[in-house]
N, C-alpha and C positions, 0 to 999 in steps of 0.2 A: 503493499499500498504505500504511494506516494505521498507528499504533503499536500497535495492539491486535493487528494481524499481526505487525509485527515483533517482538513480545513473544513472539507463540506460536510464530514460527519461531526465534528463539532457544533456546526453551525446548524445542522438538523437539530441536536440535543438543545441546544439553546433554544429554538424556535419551539421545539414540543413542550420545554419548558415554560416558556413565556405563555402557550396556550392553557397548560393548567393553571398559570398564575391569573388568566383571563378568566378562566371559567371559576376557580376558588374565589379568586379576590373582588373580581368584578362581576361576579355571578353572572356571566354570559356565556349562553350555551354552544356559543360558536366556537368558544376558547378550548371545549373538549373536543369538538370535530377536528380544529387545529392540530391540538395535541396528537388524536389519533393518526392525521395524516402523516405526521413527520415520526411518530413512534412506527408506522410500517416502513417511511423510508431509512431510520436508522435499522432495524431489524435486517431489513433488504441487503444494505450496505454492510452491515457486521457478518451477513451469511456469506457476502464475496470475501470478504477479509479473511473470515477463517475457512473458506475455500468449502463450505455447505451448499446442500441445495435446498432449497426452499420447496415443497410440495406447494403446487397452485400458486404458485407466484405473480401469476396474471391476476388470477380473483384478487389476493392484496393489492396489486395496483388499481384494480379497478374499484376496490373499497377506498384506498385513498384518494382516487378521483372523484368519487361520489360524496366521500366527505368533505373536502376543500370546497366542491361545487356548492354543496350547501350551506356550508359556512359562509362562502364569500355572498352567497343569497341572503343568510340572515345579517351580514352586514351591509348588505346596499337596502335591504328593507327598514334599517333602524331608521328613527327621527330624525 
């Protein structure tokens, strides 16, 4: 894993944690969806780093895409 991969993984983890913070502190449900999306990205990147195969990785990416789509929609619907 090179430096850019490591930096990307760190940013994904930080983004996931920010989503958790939005969900907990701000009590915004879209925060949990953001956290879920980036948790899936972290799991995928870690699996690549560890040379493990993820079963149904296409379904994981679909879940991440649906999650962030709904989160962005919720943000857009706010007053």
